[in-house]
MARBA-3410 file (N, C-alpha, C, O; in Angstrom, 1 decimal):
114
-19.7,43.2,17.8,-20.7,43.0,16.7,-20.0,42.7,15.4,-20.4,41.8,14.6 ~ -18.9,43.4,15.1,-18.1,43.1,13.9,-17.6,41.6,13.8,-17.6,41.0,12.8 ~ -17.3,41.1,15.0,-16.8,39.8,15.1,-17.9,38.7,14.7,-17.6,37.7,14.1 ~ -19.1,39.0,15.1,-20.2,38.1,14.8,-20.4,38.1,13.3,-20.7,37.0,12.8 ~ -20.3,39.2,12.7,-20.5,39.3,11.2,-19.5,38.5,10.5,-19.7,37.8,9.5
-18.2,38.6,11.0,-17.2,37.8,10.4,-17.4,36.3,10.5,-17.2,35.5,9.6 ~ -17.8,35.9,11.7,-18.1,34.5,12.0,-19.2,34.0,11.1,-19.1,32.9,10.5 ~ -20.3,34.8,11.0,-21.4,34.4,10.1,-21.0,34.3,8.7,-21.4,33.4,8.0 ~ -20.1,35.2,8.2,-19.7,35.2,6.8,-18.8,33.9,6.6,-19.0,33.3,5.5 ~ -18.0,33.6,7.5,-17.2,32.4,7.4,-18.0,31.1,7.3,-17.8,30.2,6.5
-19.0,31.0,8.2,-19.9,29.9,8.2,-20.7,29.8,6.9,-20.8,28.7,6.4 ~ -21.2,30.9,6.4,-22.0,30.9,5.2,-21.1,30.5,4.0,-21.5,29.7,3.2 ~ -19.9,31.0,4.0,-18.9,30.7,2.9,-18.6,29.2,2.9,-18.6,28.5,1.9 ~ -18.3,28.6,4.1,-18.0,27.2,4.2,-19.2,26.4,3.8,-19.0,25.4,3.1 ~ -20.4,26.8,4.2,-21.6,26.0,3.8,-21.8,26.0,2.3,-22.2,25.0,1.7
-21.6,27.2,1.7,-21.7,27.3,0.2,-20.7,26.4,-0.5,-21.0,25.7,-1.4 ~ -19.5,26.4,0.0,-18.4,25.5,-0.6,-18.8,24.0,-0.4,-18.6,23.2,-1.4 ~ -19.3,23.6,0.7,-19.6,22.2,1.0,-20.8,21.8,0.1,-20.8,20.7,-0.5 ~ -21.8,22.6,0.1,-23.0,22.3,-0.7,-22.7,22.3,-2.2,-23.3,21.5,-2.9 ~ -21.9,23.3,-2.6,-21.6,23.4,-4.0,-21.0,22.2,-4.6,-21.3,21.9,-5.8
-20.2,21.5,-3.9,-19.5,20.3,-4.4,-20.5,19.1,-4.4,-20.1,18.1,-5.0 ~ -21.6,19.2,-3.7,-22.5,18.0,-3.6,-23.8,18.3,-4.3,-24.8,17.7,-3.9 ~ -23.8,19.3,-5.2,-25.1,19.7,-5.8,-25.7,18.8,-6.8,-26.8,18.9,-7.2 ~ -24.9,17.8,-7.3,-25.4,16.9,-8.3,-26.1,15.8,-7.7,-25.7,15.2,-6.7 ~ -27.2,15.4,-8.3,-28.0,14.3,-7.9,-27.5,13.1,-8.7,-26.9,13.3,-9.8
-27.8,11.9,-8.3,-27.3,10.7,-9.1,-27.8,10.8,-10.5,-27.1,10.3,-11.4 ~ -29.0,11.3,-10.8,-29.5,11.3,-12.1,-28.8,12.3,-13.0,-28.9,12.3,-14.2 ~ -28.1,13.3,-12.4,-27.4,14.3,-13.1,-25.9,13.9,-13.3,-25.1,14.7,-13.9 ~ -25.5,12.8,-12.8,-24.1,12.3,-13.0,-23.7,12.2,-14.4,-24.6,11.9,-15.3 ~ -22.5,12.5,-14.7,-22.0,12.4,-16.1,-22.2,11.0,-16.6,-21.8,10.0,-16.0
-22.8,10.8,-17.8,-23.0,9.5,-18.4,-21.6,8.9,-18.7,-20.7,9.5,-19.1 ~ -21.5,7.6,-18.5,-20.3,6.8,-18.8,-20.3,6.6,-20.3,-21.2,6.2,-21.0 ~ -19.1,6.9,-20.9,-19.0,6.7,-22.4,-19.3,5.2,-22.8,-18.9,4.3,-22.1 ~ -20.0,5.1,-23.9,-20.4,3.8,-24.3,-19.2,3.0,-25.0,-19.2,1.8,-25.1 ~ -18.2,3.8,-25.4,-17.1,3.2,-26.2,-15.9,3.0,-25.4,-14.8,3.3,-25.9
-16.0,2.6,-24.1,-14.8,2.4,-23.3,-14.1,1.1,-23.7,-14.8,0.1,-23.9 ~ -12.8,1.1,-23.9,-12.1,0.0,-24.3,-11.0,-0.3,-23.3,-10.6,0.6,-22.5 ~ -10.4,-1.4,-23.3,-9.3,-1.8,-22.5,-8.1,-2.2,-23.3,-8.3,-3.0,-24.2 ~ -7.0,-1.6,-23.1,-5.8,-1.9,-23.8,-4.7,-2.3,-22.8,-4.5,-1.7,-21.8 ~ -4.0,-3.4,-23.2,-2.9,-3.9,-22.4,-1.6,-3.5,-23.1,-1.5,-3.7,-24.3
-0.6,-3.1,-22.3,0.7,-2.7,-22.9,1.8,-3.5,-22.2,1.7,-3.7,-21.0 ~ 2.7,-3.9,-23.0,4.0,-4.5,-22.5,4.9,-3.3,-22.3,5.1,-2.5,-23.2 ~ 5.4,-3.1,-21.0,6.2,-2.0,-20.7,7.5,-2.4,-20.2,7.7,-3.2,-19.2 ~ 8.6,-2.1,-21.0,9.9,-2.4,-20.6,10.6,-1.3,-19.8,10.5,-0.1,-20.2 ~ 11.3,-1.7,-18.8,12.1,-0.7,-18.0,11.5,-0.3,-16.6,12.2,0.4,-15.9
10.3,-0.8,-16.3,9.8,-0.6,-15.0,10.6,-1.5,-14.0,10.7,-2.7,-14.2 ~ 11.0,-0.9,-12.9,11.8,-1.7,-11.9,11.2,-1.7,-10.5,11.6,-2.4,-9.6 ~ 10.2,-0.8,-10.2,9.7,-0.6,-8.9,8.3,0.0,-8.9,7.7,0.3,-9.9 ~ 7.7,0.1,-7.7,6.4,0.6,-7.5,6.4,2.1,-7.9,5.3,2.6,-8.2 ~ 7.5,2.8,-7.8,7.6,4.2,-8.2,7.4,4.3,-9.7,6.8,5.3,-10.1
7.9,3.4,-10.4,7.7,3.3,-11.9,6.2,3.2,-12.2,5.7,3.9,-13.0 ~ 5.6,2.3,-11.5,4.2,2.0,-11.7,3.4,3.3,-11.4,2.5,3.7,-12.2 ~ 3.7,4.0,-10.3,3.0,5.2,-9.9,3.2,6.3,-10.9,2.2,7.0,-11.2 ~ 4.4,6.4,-11.5,4.6,7.4,-12.5,3.8,7.2,-13.7,3.2,8.1,-14.3 ~ 3.7,5.9,-14.1,2.8,5.6,-15.3,1.4,5.9,-15.0,0.7,6.4,-15.8
0.9,5.4,-13.9,-0.5,5.6,-13.5,-0.8,7.1,-13.5,-1.9,7.5,-14.0 ~ 0.1,7.9,-13.0,-0.2,9.4,-12.9,-0.2,10.0,-14.3,-1.2,10.8,-14.6 ~ 0.8,9.7,-15.0,0.9,10.4,-16.4,-0.2,10.0,-17.3,-0.8,10.8,-17.9 ~ -0.5,8.7,-17.4,-1.5,8.2,-18.3,-2.9,8.6,-17.8,-3.8,8.9,-18.5 ~ -3.1,8.6,-16.4,-4.3,8.9,-15.9,-4.7,10.4,-16.1,-5.9,10.7,-16.0
-3.8,11.2,-16.4,-4.0,12.6,-16.7,-4.5,12.8,-18.2,-5.0,13.9,-18.5 ~ -4.4,11.9,-19.0,-4.8,12.0,-20.4,-6.4,12.1,-20.5,-7.1,11.3,-19.8 ~ -6.9,13.0,-21.3,-8.3,13.1,-21.5,-8.8,11.7,-22.1,-8.2,11.2,-23.0 ~ -9.9,11.3,-21.5,-10.5,10.0,-22.0,-10.0,8.8,-21.2,-10.6,7.7,-21.5 ~ -9.0,8.9,-20.4,-8.6,7.7,-19.6,-9.4,7.5,-18.4,-9.6,8.5,-17.6
-10.0,6.4,-18.3,-10.9,6.0,-17.1,-10.1,5.5,-16.0,-10.4,5.8,-14.8 ~ -9.2,4.5,-16.2,-8.4,3.9,-15.2,-7.1,3.3,-15.7,-7.0,3.0,-16.9 ~ -6.2,3.2,-14.8,-4.8,2.7,-15.2,-4.3,1.8,-14.1,-4.4,2.1,-12.9 ~ -3.8,0.6,-14.5,-3.1,-0.2,-13.6,-1.7,-0.5,-14.2,-1.6,-0.6,-15.5 ~ -0.7,-0.7,-13.4,0.6,-1.0,-13.9,1.3,-2.0,-13.0,1.1,-1.9,-11.7
2.1,-2.9,-13.5,2.8,-3.9,-12.7,4.2,-3.9,-13.2,4.5,-4.4,-14.3 ~ 5.2,-3.5,-12.3,6.6,-3.7,-12.7,7.0,-5.1,-12.7,7.9,-5.5,-13.4 ~ 6.4,-5.9,-11.9,6.7,-7.4,-11.8,6.3,-8.1,-13.1,7.1,-9.0,-13.6 ~ 5.2,-7.7,-13.7,4.7,-8.3,-14.9,5.2,-7.6,-16.1,5.2,-8.1,-17.3 ~ 5.6,-6.3,-16.0,6.0,-5.5,-17.1,4.9,-5.1,-18.0,5.0,-5.1,-19.2
3.7,-4.9,-17.3,2.5,-4.5,-18.1,1.8,-3.3,-17.5,2.0,-2.9,-16.3 ~ 1.0,-2.7,-18.3,0.0,-1.7,-17.9,-1.3,-1.9,-18.6,-1.3,-2.3,-19.8 ~ -2.4,-1.7,-17.9,-3.7,-1.9,-18.5,-4.4,-0.6,-18.3,-4.5,0.0,-17.3 ~ -5.0,-0.1,-19.4,-5.7,1.2,-19.5,-7.1,1.0,-20.0,-7.3,0.5,-21.1 ~ -8.1,1.6,-19.2,-9.5,1.7,-19.7,-9.6,3.1,-20.2,-9.3,4.0,-19.5
-10.1,3.2,-21.4,-10.1,4.6,-22.1,-11.3,4.7,-23.0,-11.9,3.7,-23.5 ~ -11.6,6.0,-23.3,-12.7,6.3,-24.2,-12.0,6.5,-25.6,-11.2,7.4,-25.8 ~ -12.3,5.6,-26.5,-11.6,5.6,-27.8,-11.9,6.8,-28.6,-11.2,7.1,-29.6 ~ -13.0,7.5,-28.3,-13.3,8.8,-29.0,-12.4,9.9,-28.5,-12.3,10.9,-29.2 ~ -11.7,9.8,-27.4,-10.9,10.8,-26.8,-9.4,10.6,-26.9,-8.7,11.6,-26.9
-9.0,9.4,-26.8,-7.6,9.1,-26.8,-7.3,7.7,-27.5,-8.2,6.8,-27.5 ~ -6.1,7.6,-28.1,-5.8,6.3,-28.8,-4.7,5.6,-28.0,-4.0,6.1,-27.2 ~ -4.6,4.3,-28.3,-3.5,3.5,-27.7,-2.2,4.0,-28.1,-1.2,4.0,-27.3 ~ -2.0,4.6,-29.3,-0.8,5.2,-29.7,-0.4,6.4,-28.8,0.8,6.5,-28.4 ~ -1.4,7.2,-28.4,-1.1,8.3,-27.5,-0.8,7.9,-26.1,0.1,8.5,-25.5
-1.4,6.8,-25.7,-1.1,6.2,-24.4,0.3,5.7,-24.4,1.1,6.0,-23.4 ~ 0.7,4.9,-25.4,2.0,4.4,-25.5,3.1,5.5,-25.6,4.1,5.4,-25.0 ~ 2.8,6.6,-26.3,3.7,7.7,-26.4,3.9,8.4,-25.1,5.0,8.8,-24.7 ~ 2.8,8.5,-24.3,2.9,9.1,-23.0,3.8,8.3,-22.1,4.6,8.8,-21.3 ~ 3.7,6.9,-22.1,4.5,6.1,-21.4,6.0,6.2,-21.8,6.9,6.2,-21.0
6.1,6.3,-23.1,7.5,6.5,-23.7,8.2,7.7,-23.3,9.4,7.7,-23.1 ~ 7.4,8.8,-23.1,8.0,10.1,-22.6,8.6,9.9,-21.2,9.4,10.8,-20.8 ~ 8.1,8.9,-20.5,8.6,8.7,-19.1,9.9,7.9,-19.2,10.6,7.7,-18.1 ~ 10.3,7.4,-20.3,11.6,6.7,-20.5,11.4,5.2,-20.6,12.4,4.4,-20.5 ~ 10.2,4.7,-20.7,9.9,3.3,-20.8,9.6,3.0,-22.3,9.2,3.8,-23.0
9.7,1.7,-22.6,9.4,1.2,-24.0,8.0,0.6,-23.8,7.9,-0.4,-23.1 ~ 7.0,1.1,-24.5,5.6,0.5,-24.4,5.1,0.1,-25.7,5.2,0.9,-26.7 ~ 4.5,-1.1,-25.8,3.9,-1.5,-27.0,2.5,-2.2,-26.6,2.5,-2.9,-25.6 ~ 1.5,-2.0,-27.4,0.2,-2.5,-27.1,0.2,-4.0,-27.5,0.7,-4.4,-28.5 ~ -0.4,-4.8,-26.6,-0.7,-6.2,-26.9,-2.0,-6.2,-27.7,-2.7,-5.2,-27.9
-2.2,-7.4,-28.3,-3.4,-7.5,-29.2,-4.7,-7.8,-28.5,-5.6,-8.4,-29.0 ~ -4.8,-7.5,-27.2,-5.9,-7.8,-26.4,-6.9,-6.7,-26.2,-7.7,-6.7,-25.2 ~ -6.9,-5.7,-27.1,-7.9,-4.6,-27.0,-9.3,-5.1,-27.2,-9.6,-5.8,-28.2 ~ -10.1,-4.9,-26.2,-11.5,-5.4,-26.2,-12.5,-4.2,-25.9,-12.1,-3.3,-25.2 ~ -13.7,-4.3,-26.4,-14.7,-3.4,-26.1,-15.4,-3.8,-24.8,-15.7,-5.0,-24.6
-15.6,-2.8,-23.9,-16.1,-3.1,-22.6,-17.5,-3.7,-22.6,-17.8,-4.5,-21.7 ~ -18.3,-3.4,-23.6,-19.6,-4.0,-23.7,-19.6,-5.4,-24.1,-20.7,-6.1,-24.0 ~ -18.5,-6.0,-24.5,-18.4,-7.4,-24.9,-18.2,-8.3,-23.7,-18.4,-9.5,-23.8 ~ -17.8,-7.7,-22.6,-17.5,-8.5,-21.4,-18.8,-9.1,-20.8,-18.7,-9.8,-19.7
END
């Protein structure tokens, strides 16, 4: 009998965890910030896909960053970000902390202009 209670408890707990992660309906999804911008950076010092991955991970952890791409072949990184939460200077500084030289190109555009 005790074994049945344990099995039921495990099943209920698993069900609660599964349903808890899916409790949002599409209408409750977090709104997308209206002020998303895209900044392109020239990044010196990237030599491989590992360099790209490190930049993507570090910059992607910044509050307000929506997406990050990086190319060691082109020596660039492109970041979509919420300008109210993070600045291009903060993004460049984060890349710099990894040992790369990063400078923003003059192609910062507002997402709504596309």
